[in-house]
Phi, psi and omega in degrees: 000146178281158178286147180302152179094001180273165178256127185241130177245113178260125182259123185239127175298306182245175184278039172199345188300310180294310179298319176301326188263328191229014184302320180298315179295316181299316179298321179295318181292315182291324176295333178277358177096008178282157175264124182235131173235136177255115180257111181255130187271314182273095183220001187276154176280148178299145180244127177077205183289134180290146170289162176304321179291323176298318178297321181298315181289324178298321178295318180292317182291326178055048179236027177081197185283343182233067182297334180288337174296317176297316182294325177295320178295318176303317184295323177299318179295323179293317179300317178297317179301321183272352181076024183249164170267164180222154172227137175245113191274347167086014179281156181275144174297150177303332181292344180258340192288140179234161179275187184294346178260005180082011179269145179301135177284321179243116190266339180208174185296316177304323179294330179299330186249021184248015179103163181288141175265153181300329179293349184259006185296327180297325178295319179298315180299319180293322178296320179299319177297313180295322179298315179298320178295318180298317180295320178296324181283318187271336181048058183287150171278329180224136176246136180243128184228157179287151175288320187098035188298312185282353179065022176294141183303322180290323177294315182293328176299315180290320178303312181296322178295318179297318179296327178285318189267322192253323189298123180081359183246342181205172181288114187238133174235147179250140176248151179275116181295129178254135010268006180306326184298342179288344181077019181237347187230137357282158182299332182290333186199064178285135176222168181275166176299316182300317179291324177298317177300316182292312182295328180277354176081023177274086186282141173062029183286137181248136184272156173218121178271136180234121177285132182223172178275116181298328180298327178293321178296314181294317181298319179292316181299323181294342180276007174244063183297341178286343186248330186302314181298319182293318186277317188248349182091321182191171175300317179297322178295322178296314180297317180298320179295320180290324177294320177296321179299315180296317181295326179301325180262012175068029184266142176285324175247256178241161175210135177237144185244130174251156178232139175255113183279153176276135179291149176292149178259000000 
């Protein structure tokens, strides 16, 4: 654990990834007097005609034509609950992104979890630029980034940007994305944490277990009502998944695991 009074920058692909995964740690840090900011990259509203995949998700979310407006409001409430600051960086979700010809880059859900496509490289480059700007503005002592366990295109875009901008240059910790860390989600391509570390190129990473308040994790997750039914099925399903996660690490309440990656030589 870092000493109190430090500045912590948590990098989140979507408007729930960091709180689902690190709410206990964030609450612990803010209660200790640390400054925490959650920088979420995929926060922009769809532009123009929706892709078929975009229409599918809009139907599931059932939050109108601008579901990300709802999700941003949810995220503000979660940040307040955790005592953290937030940043919304305005990038488009993979379900909206198109190539130079206006064709969808990711056409179905399996493609979302099958790795980055070459047509998506410009998005990675833009994220790297914004990440460098964010770090210059926030001047964090510690940066927290996703492992890339589920292989979602948005997660991998951020992972590659972090490896370019942060790895070997600053104090970097990796968090296990929840619920991907359970090895059951997404159904299209579930993998283990160990395999996620390997596939994402995080060489020689060492783990650190941190005991946290499970109630903080559950409380934060409940503030994302647009996402809980789709991901967990119900509030009860979300709680059960979090309890299983804690038991997996032998925790009486909650436990979150961070990894310290080895810098490239």
